[in-house]
N, CA, C and O atoms as a Tinker XYZ file with bonds, in Angstrom:
   412  protein
     1  N      0.828000   -1.191000    0.000000    73     2
     2  CA     0.000000    0.000000    0.000000    64     1     3
     3  C      0.877000    1.261000    0.000000    63     2     4     5
     4  O      0.517000    2.288000   -0.574000    81     3
     5  N      2.015000    1.152000    0.649000    73     3     6
     6  CA     2.932000    2.296000    0.678000    64     5     7
     7  C      3.429000    2.620000   -0.735000    63     6     8     9
     8  O      3.597000    3.785000   -1.096000    81     7
     9  N      3.660000    1.565000   -1.526000    73     7    10
    10  CA     4.087000    1.763000   -2.912000    64     9    11
    11  C      3.002000    2.489000   -3.711000    63    10    12    13
    12  O      3.308000    3.360000   -4.526000    81    11
    13  N      1.755000    2.137000   -3.482000    73    11    14
    14  CA     0.639000    2.804000   -4.170000    64    13    15
    15  C      0.668000    4.303000   -3.873000    63    14    16    17
    16  O      0.570000    5.128000   -4.781000    81    15
    17  N      0.804000    4.636000   -2.607000    73    15    18
    18  CA     0.827000    6.065000   -2.225000    64    17    19
    19  C      2.006000    6.792000   -2.853000    63    18    20    21
    20  O      1.875000    7.935000   -3.291000    81    19
    21  N      3.156000    6.129000   -2.896000    73    19    22
    22  CA     4.350000    6.749000   -3.470000    64    21    23
    23  C      4.180000    6.999000   -4.972000    63    22    24    25
    24  O      4.564000    8.057000   -5.470000    81    23
    25  N      3.616000    6.050000   -5.682000    73    23    26
    26  CA     3.408000    6.216000   -7.122000    64    25    27
    27  C      2.392000    7.321000   -7.391000    63    26    28    29
    28  O      2.577000    8.126000   -8.304000    81    27
    29  N      1.337000    7.361000   -6.613000    73    27    30
    30  CA     0.355000    8.443000   -6.781000    64    29    31
    31  C      1.012000    9.796000   -6.514000    63    30    32    33
    32  O      0.735000   10.770000   -7.214000    81    31
    33  N      1.866000    9.858000   -5.518000    73    31    34
    34  CA     2.554000   11.104000   -5.180000    64    33    35
    35  C      3.432000   11.582000   -6.336000    63    34    36    37
    36  O      3.438000   12.769000   -6.665000    81    35
    37  N      4.156000   10.677000   -6.939000    73    35    38
    38  CA     5.028000   11.045000   -8.062000    64    37    39
    39  C      4.201000   11.434000   -9.284000    63    38    40    41
    40  O      4.436000   12.481000   -9.888000    81    39
    41  N      3.237000   10.596000   -9.648000    73    39    42
    42  CA     2.488000   10.849000  -10.885000    64    41    43
    43  C      1.597000   12.079000  -10.783000    63    42    44    45
    44  O      1.214000   12.656000  -11.801000    81    43
    45  N      1.269000   12.479000   -9.576000    73    43    46
    46  CA     0.503000   13.720000   -9.387000    64    45    47
    47  C      1.279000   14.917000   -9.932000    63    46    48    49
    48  O      0.684000   15.911000  -10.349000    81    47
    49  N      2.605000   14.818000   -9.928000    73    47    50
    50  CA     3.477000   15.913000  -10.375000    64    49    51
    51  C      3.755000   15.874000  -11.886000    63    50    52    53
    52  O      4.322000   16.820000  -12.432000    81    51
    53  N      3.364000   14.800000  -12.554000    73    51    54
    54  CA     3.617000   14.682000  -13.987000    64    53    55
    55  C      2.815000   15.722000  -14.761000    63    54    56    57
    56  O      1.794000   16.212000  -14.279000    81    55
    57  N      3.278000   16.055000  -15.955000    73    55    58
    58  CA     2.537000   17.021000  -16.779000    64    57    59
    59  C      1.144000   16.484000  -17.130000    63    58    60    61
    60  O      0.930000   15.274000  -17.189000    81    59
    61  N      0.217000   17.392000  -17.357000    73    59    62
    62  CA    -1.157000   17.011000  -17.722000    64    61    63
    63  C     -1.190000   16.149000  -18.982000    63    62    64    65
    64  O     -2.111000   15.352000  -19.166000    81    63
    65  N     -0.199000   16.304000  -19.841000    73    63    66
    66  CA    -0.153000   15.514000  -21.078000    64    65    67
    67  C      0.015000   14.019000  -20.799000    63    66    68    69
    68  O     -0.230000   13.194000  -21.679000    81    67
    69  N      0.430000   13.670000  -19.582000    73    67    70
    70  CA     0.608000   12.261000  -19.211000    64    69    71
    71  C     -0.626000   11.663000  -18.533000    63    70    72    73
    72  O     -0.609000   10.495000  -18.146000    81    71
    73  N     -1.683000   12.441000  -18.387000    73    71    74
    74  CA    -2.875000   11.958000  -17.684000    64    73    75
    75  C     -3.346000   10.618000  -18.220000    63    74    76    77
    76  O     -3.684000    9.731000  -17.436000    81    75
    77  N     -3.378000   10.451000  -19.522000    73    75    78
    78  CA    -3.846000    9.203000  -20.119000    64    77    79
    79  C     -2.693000    8.348000  -20.637000    63    78    80    81
    80  O     -2.900000    7.388000  -21.379000    81    79
    81  N     -1.485000    8.708000  -20.236000    73    79    82
    82  CA    -0.291000    7.962000  -20.636000    64    81    83
    83  C      0.324000    7.275000  -19.434000    63    82    84    85
    84  O     -0.286000    6.399000  -18.821000    81    83
    85  N      1.522000    7.677000  -19.111000    73    83    86
    86  CA     2.246000    7.040000  -18.008000    64    85    87
    87  C      1.513000    7.137000  -16.673000    63    86    88    89
    88  O      1.500000    6.172000  -15.909000    81    87
    89  N      0.914000    8.262000  -16.383000    73    87    90
    90  CA     0.202000    8.416000  -15.112000    64    89    91
    91  C     -0.853000    7.335000  -14.959000    63    90    92    93
    92  O     -0.898000    6.646000  -13.939000    81    91
    93  N     -1.687000    7.186000  -15.951000    73    91    94
    94  CA    -2.761000    6.188000  -15.905000    64    93    95
    95  C     -2.194000    4.769000  -15.831000    63    94    96    97
    96  O     -2.658000    3.955000  -15.033000    81    95
    97  N     -1.207000    4.478000  -16.652000    73    95    98
    98  CA    -0.634000    3.133000  -16.690000    64    97    99
    99  C      0.035000    2.768000  -15.371000    63    98   100   101
   100  O     -0.138000    1.659000  -14.865000    81    99
   101  N      0.798000    3.703000  -14.819000    73    99   102
   102  CA     1.495000    3.432000  -13.556000    64   101   103
   103  C      0.511000    3.241000  -12.408000    63   102   104   105
   104  O      0.684000    2.354000  -11.573000    81   103
   105  N     -0.511000    4.069000  -12.372000    73   103   106
   106  CA    -1.499000    3.946000  -11.299000    64   105   107
   107  C     -2.272000    2.634000  -11.403000    63   106   108   109
   108  O     -2.542000    1.987000  -10.391000    81   107
   109  N     -2.621000    2.248000  -12.607000    73   107   110
   110  CA    -3.341000    0.972000  -12.787000    64   109   111
   111  C     -2.455000   -0.199000  -12.357000    63   110   112   113
   112  O     -2.914000   -1.107000  -11.664000    81   111
   113  N     -1.197000   -0.176000  -12.765000    73   111   114
   114  CA    -0.275000   -1.269000  -12.435000    64   113   115
   115  C     -0.055000   -1.363000  -10.924000    63   114   116   117
   116  O     -0.091000   -2.455000  -10.356000    81   115
   117  N      0.171000   -0.230000  -10.281000    73   115   118
   118  CA     0.483000   -0.267000   -8.850000    64   117   119
   119  C     -0.731000   -0.667000   -8.015000    63   118   120   121
   120  O     -0.582000   -1.366000   -7.013000    81   119
   121  N     -1.917000   -0.241000   -8.407000    73   119   122
   122  CA    -3.134000   -0.624000   -7.680000    64   121   123
   123  C     -3.435000   -2.109000   -7.903000    63   122   124   125
   124  O     -3.988000   -2.777000   -7.029000    81   123
   125  N     -3.070000   -2.609000   -9.063000    73   123   126
   126  CA    -3.303000   -4.009000   -9.383000    64   125   127
   127  C     -2.523000   -4.951000   -8.466000    63   126   128   129
   128  O     -2.978000   -6.060000   -8.190000    81   127
   129  N     -1.371000   -4.525000   -8.000000    73   127   130
   130  CA    -0.526000   -5.404000   -7.177000    64   129   131
   131  C     -1.246000   -5.823000   -5.895000    63   130   132   133
   132  O     -1.483000   -7.018000   -5.713000    81   131
   133  N     -1.608000   -4.897000   -4.993000    73   131   134
   134  CA    -2.291000   -5.335000   -3.767000    64   133   135
   135  C     -3.708000   -5.850000   -4.021000    63   134   136   137
   136  O     -4.205000   -6.696000   -3.277000    81   135
   137  N     -4.353000   -5.345000   -5.063000    73   135   138
   138  CA    -5.722000   -5.793000   -5.368000    64   137   139
   139  C     -5.747000   -7.274000   -5.718000    63   138   140   141
   140  O     -6.617000   -8.009000   -5.250000    81   139
   141  N     -4.797000   -7.715000   -6.538000    73   139   142
   142  CA    -4.754000   -9.118000   -6.916000    64   141   143
   143  C     -4.319000  -10.019000   -5.767000    63   142   144   145
   144  O     -4.772000  -11.159000   -5.669000    81   143
   145  N     -3.453000   -9.521000   -4.906000    73   143   146
   146  CA    -3.080000  -10.291000   -3.714000    64   145   147
   147  C     -4.318000  -10.503000   -2.848000    63   146   148   149
   148  O     -4.579000  -11.614000   -2.387000    81   147
   149  N     -5.067000   -9.445000   -2.633000    73   147   150
   150  CA    -6.276000   -9.534000   -1.803000    64   149   151
   151  C     -7.316000  -10.462000   -2.422000    63   150   152   153
   152  O     -7.896000  -11.301000   -1.733000    81   151
   153  N     -7.546000  -10.310000   -3.712000    73   151   154
   154  CA    -8.539000  -11.159000   -4.363000    64   153   155
   155  C     -8.117000  -12.625000   -4.328000    63   154   156   157
   156  O     -8.928000  -13.509000   -4.050000    81   155
   157  N     -6.847000  -12.871000   -4.609000    73   155   158
   158  CA    -6.353000  -14.245000   -4.595000    64   157   159
   159  C     -6.439000  -14.885000   -3.225000    63   158   160   161
   160  O     -6.740000  -16.073000   -3.105000    81   159
   161  N     -6.179000  -14.110000   -2.201000    73   159   162
   162  CA    -6.232000  -14.625000   -0.829000    64   161   163
   163  C     -7.651000  -15.056000   -0.467000    63   162   164   165
   164  O     -7.837000  -16.004000    0.296000    81   163
   165  N     -8.635000  -14.374000   -1.003000    73   163   166
   166  CA   -10.030000  -14.693000   -0.706000    64   165   167
   167  C    -10.554000  -15.878000   -1.526000    63   166   168   169
   168  O    -11.648000  -16.378000   -1.265000    81   167
   169  N     -9.781000  -16.322000   -2.508000    73   167   170
   170  CA   -10.203000  -17.475000   -3.301000    64   169   171
   171  C    -10.112000  -18.734000   -2.458000    63   170   172   173
   172  O     -9.444000  -18.756000   -1.424000    81   171
   173  N    -10.780000  -19.770000   -2.902000    73   171   174
   174  CA   -10.903000  -20.975000   -2.092000    64   173   175
   175  C     -9.717000  -21.930000   -2.196000    63   174   176   177
   176  O     -9.521000  -22.769000   -1.317000    81   175
   177  N     -8.927000  -21.812000   -3.256000    73   175   178
   178  CA    -7.847000  -22.786000   -3.419000    64   177   179
   179  C     -6.475000  -22.118000   -3.478000    63   178   180   181
   180  O     -6.339000  -20.941000   -3.815000    81   179
   181  N     -5.475000  -22.911000   -3.139000    73   179   182
   182  CA    -4.086000  -22.457000   -3.216000    64   181   183
   183  C     -3.717000  -22.151000   -4.664000    63   182   184   185
   184  O     -2.982000  -21.202000   -4.937000    81   183
   185  N     -4.231000  -22.960000   -5.591000    73   183   186
   186  CA    -3.955000  -22.751000   -7.016000    64   185   187
   187  C     -4.447000  -21.377000   -7.471000    63   186   188   189
   188  O     -3.747000  -20.672000   -8.198000    81   187
   189  N     -5.643000  -21.004000   -7.046000    73   187   190
   190  CA    -6.178000  -19.686000   -7.387000    64   189   191
   191  C     -5.311000  -18.568000   -6.794000    63   190   192   193
   192  O     -4.995000  -17.588000   -7.469000    81   191
   193  N     -4.935000  -18.733000   -5.525000    73   191   194
   194  CA    -4.101000  -17.721000   -4.874000    64   193   195
   195  C     -2.790000  -17.554000   -5.632000    63   194   196   197
   196  O     -2.347000  -16.431000   -5.872000    81   195
   197  N     -2.171000  -18.668000   -6.009000    73   195   198
   198  CA    -0.926000  -18.608000   -6.776000    64   197   199
   199  C     -1.110000  -17.854000   -8.086000    63   198   200   201
   200  O     -0.269000  -17.041000   -8.469000    81   199
   201  N     -2.208000  -18.128000   -8.763000    73   199   202
   202  CA    -2.481000  -17.449000  -10.030000    64   201   203
   203  C     -2.548000  -15.929000   -9.834000    63   202   204   205
   204  O     -1.996000  -15.172000  -10.632000    81   203
   205  N     -3.215000  -15.497000   -8.784000    73   203   206
   206  CA    -3.328000  -14.055000   -8.532000    64   205   207
   207  C     -1.995000  -13.455000   -8.078000    63   206   208   209
   208  O     -1.718000  -12.289000   -8.361000    81   207
   209  N     -1.174000  -14.232000   -7.381000    73   207   210
   210  CA     0.161000  -13.746000   -7.017000    64   209   211
   211  C      1.008000  -13.558000   -8.271000    63   210   212   213
   212  O      1.779000  -12.602000   -8.363000    81   211
   213  N      0.869000  -14.457000   -9.229000    73   211   214
   214  CA     1.597000  -14.314000  -10.494000    64   213   215
   215  C      1.117000  -13.078000  -11.263000    63   214   216   217
   216  O      1.917000  -12.383000  -11.889000    81   215
   217  N     -0.162000  -12.816000  -11.214000    73   215   218
   218  CA    -0.697000  -11.609000  -11.858000    64   217   219
   219  C     -0.124000  -10.359000  -11.184000    63   218   220   221
   220  O      0.267000   -9.408000  -11.861000    81   219
   221  N     -0.078000  -10.367000   -9.856000    73   219   222
   222  CA     0.514000   -9.246000   -9.109000    64   221   223
   223  C      1.971000   -9.051000   -9.505000    63   222   224   225
   224  O      2.438000   -7.925000   -9.683000    81   223
   225  N      2.673000  -10.156000   -9.636000    73   223   226
   226  CA     4.075000  -10.096000  -10.022000    64   225   227
   227  C      4.227000   -9.506000  -11.423000    63   226   228   229
   228  O      5.164000   -8.748000  -11.677000    81   227
   229  N      3.323000   -9.843000  -12.322000    73   227   230
   230  CA     3.330000   -9.250000  -13.660000    64   229   231
   231  C      3.082000   -7.756000  -13.621000    63   230   232   233
   232  O      3.718000   -6.996000  -14.352000    81   231
   233  N      2.158000   -7.331000  -12.768000    73   231   234
   234  CA     1.886000   -5.900000  -12.611000    64   233   235
   235  C      3.102000   -5.175000  -12.043000    63   234   236   237
   236  O      3.384000   -4.035000  -12.411000    81   235
   237  N      3.819000   -5.845000  -11.145000    73   235   238
   238  CA     5.040000   -5.257000  -10.583000    64   237   239
   239  C      6.097000   -5.078000  -11.676000    63   238   240   241
   240  O      6.816000   -4.080000  -11.695000    81   239
   241  N      6.182000   -6.047000  -12.578000    73   239   242
   242  CA     7.130000   -5.935000  -13.692000    64   241   243
   243  C      6.742000   -4.788000  -14.626000    63   242   244   245
   244  O      7.601000   -4.047000  -15.104000    81   243
   245  N      5.445000   -4.650000  -14.878000    73   243   246
   246  CA     4.970000   -3.520000  -15.688000    64   245   247
   247  C      5.369000   -2.197000  -15.040000    63   246   248   249
   248  O      5.890000   -1.301000  -15.703000    81   247
   249  N      5.120000   -2.087000  -13.747000    73   247   250
   250  CA     5.446000   -0.854000  -13.028000    64   249   251
   251  C      6.944000   -0.573000  -13.076000    63   250   252   253
   252  O      7.359000    0.575000  -13.239000    81   251
   253  N      7.746000   -1.609000  -12.937000    73   251   254
   254  CA     9.198000   -1.434000  -13.002000    64   253   255
   255  C      9.601000   -0.826000  -14.347000    63   254   256   257
   256  O     10.409000    0.101000  -14.393000    81   255
   257  N      9.050000   -1.338000  -15.419000    73   255   258
   258  CA     9.335000   -0.814000  -16.750000    64   257   259
   259  C      8.889000    0.641000  -16.871000    63   258   260   261
   260  O      9.610000    1.479000  -17.413000    81   259
   261  N      7.710000    0.928000  -16.366000    73   259   262
   262  CA     7.178000    2.292000  -16.436000    64   261   263
   263  C      8.010000    3.264000  -15.602000    63   262   264   265
   264  O      8.182000    4.422000  -15.985000    81   263
   265  N      8.523000    2.801000  -14.472000    73   263   266
   266  CA     9.395000    3.660000  -13.657000    64   265   267
   267  C     10.699000    3.951000  -14.394000    63   266   268   269
   268  O     11.200000    5.075000  -14.349000    81   267
   269  N     11.244000    2.954000  -15.065000    73   267   270
   270  CA    12.484000    3.175000  -15.817000    64   269   271
   271  C     12.257000    4.147000  -16.970000    63   270   272   273
   272  O     13.105000    4.996000  -17.244000    81   271
   273  N     11.127000    4.026000  -17.638000    73   271   274
   274  CA    10.785000    4.976000  -18.697000    64   273   275
   275  C     10.633000    6.380000  -18.108000    63   274   276   277
   276  O     11.129000    7.357000  -18.670000    81   275
   277  N      9.946000    6.466000  -16.981000    73   275   278
   278  CA     9.725000    7.760000  -16.321000    64   277   279
   279  C     11.032000    8.422000  -15.919000    63   278   280   281
   280  O     11.185000    9.636000  -16.053000    81   279
   281  N     11.976000    7.626000  -15.425000    73   279   282
   282  CA    13.284000    8.183000  -15.039000    64   281   283
   283  C     13.960000    8.853000  -16.225000    63   282   284   285
   284  O     14.617000    9.883000  -16.073000    81   283
   285  N     13.800000    8.268000  -17.406000    73   283   286
   286  CA    14.403000    8.859000  -18.605000    64   285   287
   287  C     13.654000   10.111000  -19.055000    63   286   288   289
   288  O     14.269000   11.104000  -19.445000    81   287
   289  N     12.323000   10.058000  -18.999000    73   287   290
   290  CA    11.516000   11.177000  -19.479000    64   289   291
   291  C     11.434000   12.331000  -18.486000    63   290   292   293
   292  O     11.404000   13.496000  -18.884000    81   291
   293  N     11.399000   12.011000  -17.200000    73   291   294
   294  CA    11.223000   13.024000  -16.150000    64   293   295
   295  C     12.274000   12.843000  -15.055000    63   294   296   297
   296  O     11.944000   12.473000  -13.929000    81   295
   297  N     13.538000   13.105000  -15.386000    73   295   298
   298  CA    14.620000   12.881000  -14.427000    64   297   299
   299  C     14.602000   13.837000  -13.231000    63   298   300   301
   300  O     15.343000   13.643000  -12.267000    81   299
   301  N     13.767000   14.851000  -13.296000    73   299   302
   302  CA    13.709000   15.815000  -12.195000    64   301   303
   303  C     13.030000   15.255000  -10.948000    63   302   304   305
   304  O     13.113000   15.854000   -9.876000    81   303
   305  N     12.363000   14.116000  -11.081000    73   303   306
   306  CA    11.681000   13.508000   -9.935000    64   305   307
   307  C     12.563000   12.436000   -9.305000    63   306   308   309
   308  O     13.364000   11.792000   -9.981000    81   307
   309  N     12.398000   12.261000   -8.005000    73   307   310
   310  CA    13.177000   11.269000   -7.267000    64   309   311
   311  C     12.420000    9.938000   -7.246000    63   310   312   313
   312  O     11.335000    9.835000   -6.673000    81   311
   313  N     13.001000    8.943000   -7.870000    73   311   314
   314  CA    12.375000    7.625000   -7.976000    64   313   315
   315  C     12.970000    6.611000   -7.008000    63   314   316   317
   316  O     12.559000    5.451000   -7.012000    81   315
   317  N     13.923000    7.019000   -6.184000    73   315   318
   318  CA    14.638000    6.075000   -5.316000    64   317   319
   319  C     13.694000    5.312000   -4.385000    63   318   320   321
   320  O     13.788000    4.090000   -4.273000    81   319
   321  N     12.796000    6.020000   -3.726000    73   319   322
   322  CA    11.886000    5.354000   -2.786000    64   321   323
   323  C     10.948000    4.390000   -3.509000    63   322   324   325
   324  O     10.701000    3.282000   -3.032000    81   323
   325  N     10.436000    4.809000   -4.646000    73   323   326
   326  CA     9.546000    3.950000   -5.428000    64   325   327
   327  C     10.250000    2.672000   -5.856000    63   326   328   329
   328  O      9.694000    1.579000   -5.750000    81   327
   329  N     11.461000    2.817000   -6.333000    73   327   330
   330  CA    12.208000    1.646000   -6.791000    64   329   331
   331  C     12.551000    0.708000   -5.638000    63   330   332   333
   332  O     12.509000   -0.512000   -5.796000    81   331
   333  N     12.889000    1.270000   -4.480000    73   331   334
   334  CA    13.174000    0.430000   -3.308000    64   333   335
   335  C     11.928000   -0.304000   -2.832000    63   334   336   337
   336  O     11.977000   -1.497000   -2.532000    81   335
   337  N     10.824000    0.406000   -2.765000    73   335   338
   338  CA     9.564000   -0.231000   -2.358000    64   337   339
   339  C      9.152000   -1.310000   -3.349000    63   338   340   341
   340  O      8.698000   -2.384000   -2.954000    81   339
   341  N      9.308000   -1.027000   -4.620000    73   339   342
   342  CA     8.952000   -2.002000   -5.644000    64   341   343
   343  C      9.827000   -3.248000   -5.526000    63   342   344   345
   344  O      9.332000   -4.369000   -5.636000    81   343
   345  N     11.104000   -3.057000   -5.308000    73   343   346
   346  CA    12.017000   -4.193000   -5.138000    64   345   347
   347  C     11.598000   -5.051000   -3.940000    63   346   348   349
   348  O     11.626000   -6.280000   -4.003000    81   347
   349  N     11.217000   -4.392000   -2.866000    73   347   350
   350  CA    10.757000   -5.110000   -1.675000    64   349   351
   351  C      9.479000   -5.905000   -1.974000    63   350   352   353
   352  O      9.354000   -7.060000   -1.566000    81   351
   353  N      8.552000   -5.296000   -2.673000    73   351   354
   354  CA     7.300000   -5.972000   -3.047000    64   353   355
   355  C      7.597000   -7.175000   -3.938000    63   354   356   357
   356  O      7.019000   -8.246000   -3.752000    81   355
   357  N      8.490000   -7.002000   -4.899000    73   355   358
   358  CA     8.825000   -8.108000   -5.803000    64   357   359
   359  C      9.473000   -9.268000   -5.043000    63   358   360   361
   360  O      9.201000  -10.433000   -5.335000    81   359
   361  N     10.318000   -8.953000   -4.085000    73   359   362
   362  CA    10.936000  -10.004000   -3.270000    64   361   363
   363  C      9.879000  -10.734000   -2.444000    63   362   364   365
   364  O      9.900000  -11.962000   -2.353000    81   363
   365  N      8.961000   -9.987000   -1.847000    73   363   366
   366  CA     7.904000  -10.610000   -1.047000    64   365   367
   367  C      7.025000  -11.510000   -1.912000    63   366   368   369
   368  O      6.669000  -12.614000   -1.502000    81   367
   369  N      6.681000  -11.042000   -3.097000    73   367   370
   370  CA     5.869000  -11.851000   -3.998000    64   369   371
   371  C      6.600000  -13.133000   -4.385000    63   370   372   373
   372  O      6.003000  -14.210000   -4.401000    81   371
   373  N      7.873000  -13.022000   -4.692000    73   371   374
   374  CA     8.656000  -14.202000   -5.066000    64   373   375
   375  C      8.694000  -15.226000   -3.939000    63   374   376   377
   376  O      8.552000  -16.426000   -4.175000    81   375
   377  N      8.884000  -14.751000   -2.726000    73   375   378
   378  CA     8.924000  -15.648000   -1.571000    64   377   379
   379  C      7.565000  -16.320000   -1.365000    63   378   380   381
   380  O      7.498000  -17.527000   -1.135000    81   379
   381  N      6.488000  -15.546000   -1.448000    73   379   382
   382  CA     5.151000  -16.131000   -1.264000    64   381   383
   383  C      4.867000  -17.165000   -2.345000    63   382   384   385
   384  O      4.319000  -18.229000   -2.056000    81   383
   385  N      5.232000  -16.866000   -3.575000    73   383   386
   386  CA     4.996000  -17.796000   -4.682000    64   385   387
   387  C      5.779000  -19.090000   -4.445000    63   386   388   389
   388  O      5.228000  -20.185000   -4.563000    81   387
   389  N      7.060000  -18.959000   -4.113000    73   387   390
   390  CA     7.888000  -20.151000   -3.885000    64   389   391
   391  C      7.335000  -21.004000   -2.748000    63   390   392   393
   392  O      7.248000  -22.227000   -2.867000    81   391
   393  N      6.967000  -20.367000   -1.661000    73   391   394
   394  CA     6.448000  -21.121000   -0.516000    64   393   395
   395  C      5.153000  -21.857000   -0.857000    63   394   396   397
   396  O      4.966000  -23.009000   -0.466000    81   395
   397  N      4.274000  -21.195000   -1.578000    73   395   398
   398  CA     3.019000  -21.841000   -1.964000    64   397   399
   399  C      3.242000  -22.963000   -2.972000    63   398   400   401
   400  O      2.557000  -23.984000   -2.923000    81   399
   401  N      4.190000  -22.783000   -3.880000    73   399   402
   402  CA     4.477000  -23.817000   -4.856000    64   401   403
   403  C      5.106000  -25.048000   -4.212000    63   402   404   405
   404  O      4.950000  -26.168000   -4.700000    81   403
   405  N      5.815000  -24.827000   -3.114000    73   403   406
   406  CA     6.478000  -25.945000   -2.422000    64   405   407
   407  C      5.555000  -26.675000   -1.458000    63   406   408   409
   408  O      5.830000  -27.816000   -1.085000    81   407
   409  N      4.471000  -26.039000   -1.053000    73   407   410
   410  CA     3.607000  -26.677000   -0.052000    64   409   411
   411  C      2.534000  -27.536000   -0.666000    63   410   412
   412  O      1.734000  -28.133000    0.054000    81   411
């Protein structure tokens, strides 16, 4: 959830021309991460939960790409916290996926 707030904070500063571009894409990707974790957790089977964790992981990869693009296009913004939070989320997702696949 902290990553969601950080991405919203950064994209709020983007030019209006990005409203339907990077801003929209980044916000959709970052909100998708915790949303899919929550939805998957409420599913009845481990297989379903794993599927939603993989979807979250895909959204995290999308966000990573969008952050790298943003760094090139808008270098005036500080992306360090976002990238650190994203890395932490990706590590947590990987661990959860591995543990569920092994159990």
